N, C-alpha and C positions, 0 to 999 in steps of 0.2 A: 090575627095572631094579636094578643095583646102584650105589651113589653110587661117585663115585671116591674112591678111598683116597690120602690125602695124607700127606707126610711130615711128621712132628714134630721141630721142631730139639731137637737135645741140649741138655744143660747146658752152659755155658759161664761163665766170671767173666773180667772184663777190667776196666780202669781206665778212669773216664771223664774228661772234661774239667775236671772239678772236683777229681780227685783219689781219688774215692770207686770202691770196688770193687764193680762190678755184676755181679751173678750172674743167669744167666737166669730165675731162680724169680721176681726182681722183676717179670717181664715177664706172670707167669700170671695171668689175670682181663683183660687189656688186650688190646687190638688194636695190633697192631706193626707199623710199615712199615718197613724195614729196605733200607740200600742200603752200597755200598763206593766210597770215596774216599780221596784223600789230598791234604793242602793245598797241594801244589806243583804240581798238576793245571792246566795251563793251559786244557783242554778235555777231556771235558765235566763235569769235576766242580763247577767255580760252576755251570754250568745245573743240574745234579744238586741244588745246595744250595738255590739260589733256588726249584726247583722242592717241593722239600720244605719248604721256610719258608712257602711259598703255602699248601701242604697243613695245616702246622702253625696258621699264620692261620686258617684254615677251621675250624679246630676246637679254636678258643680255648676255648668255653663247654663241649667235651667233652673239656679236657685230661686229666682224669684216665682217661678211657676209650681215648685213644688215644696211644701211647708211639712216638717216632720215635728212629731209632737208625743210625748211621753208623759203620761200622766202617772205620779206617783199613788201606790196603794197604801203606803205607809206614811201620811203626812205628817203624824206626831214626830216621828223622826225624820224624816225628809224636810227639812227646813230649805228656804232659798238657797241659804249656804251650802248646806249639804248637797243638794242638787248641782250646784253650780261646781263644787268638787268632782263629783261623779261623771259631769258632762265633760269637764277638761281633762279627766283621766282618760277619756275615750276619744280627746283631740276632737271634739264637736265643734264644729262651726256654728256660734249663738245666732247668727243672723236667720239660719232656717230651720232650726231645730229649737224646740222649747220644751222643758222639762217644767212642767205645772204641778203645783202644789194648791192645796186647801184644804177647806174643811172635809173632813172624811167623808160624811154623810152625802155631801154635794158630789163628791168624786164617784162613790159606788152607786148613786143614784143616776148619774150619767152612764156610767161602766154598765150599770145591768137595765136599765130603762131606756137609754138612747143607742149606746152601743150593741145591746142584747147579749152580753157576754155569756150569760149562763146559758142562753139557747144554743150560740154558737159553739160553747164548749160541750154541749150535751148535757145541761143541767147539772152538773157534777160540780159547780162552782161554788166555793163556801161562801156564803154572803158575809159571815164575818170576817174574811179575809180574802179578798180576790189575787187569784195568782193565775194567769191566763199567758199562754204562749201565742196568741193572735195578734195579727196586723189588722188593722182596718184601713180600707181605703175609701175616702171621701172625695167626690168630685168638686166641682168648682163651685156648686151650690150647698156643699156640705150634706149631700145626701150619699149615705153608704152604698159601696158598689160593690163591695167584696170583702171577704176576711181570708187571711192566708197564714199558713203556720210558719210562726216568724224563726223556727230552728231547722227547718226542712229547705234545702238548697233547690228543689225542683219547687216549692212554693214561692222562693225570694225570686226565682227566674219567672214566676207568671206574676207575681207581684210587679216586676220591672217591666215586663210586656205591656201590662195593664195600665201602667203609670203612662207609659207612652201613648196607648189607645186615647185614654182619656185627655192626654195634652192635642191631640189630633182632633178630637171629637168636636162637631159644630154644635154650636147652641141654637137648638130648635127652636127657641121662643123668639130669637131675633127674625125680623121679617126684611127680607131682601128684596131691594126695590130692583126690578129687571130692567126698568125703562130709565134711559138717560134723558136728562133734561135739557 
């Protein structure tokens, strides 16, 4: 029996809500939950953000193990300052939840080619304006391990469970020395 082969998200670099440049390499070694939002969205983005906030609160004691990332799909309007106001409105802790902005083309390329947003949403995603309710779960090596409906409480429970499983997952690439010297 073969394991499922999952996709590793490529390197990227964007500005967060504090004005810091965030490279994908800062995610290495952390479990990552990603979504795509925009600050002027009436629905479902506020619901997605509230559900992500609940997830952040649930992992308060593990805030160095789990990183939350929300990419804006409207970077022309969602400046660093706008993202900071939005994050503050939801009382986000900025240490392990980044709201990222940058060039629209780069964000959409990441969404479609790395996170496979159109595939996950059944190919019905508008390529001119991405609007998905999915949360993406990445393991410690930035490999996508699952996607979840961010507006569905049963999916959110599955996401919480799967984060816990990834926290406990052993790194198979590390060799253990079974003999003491």
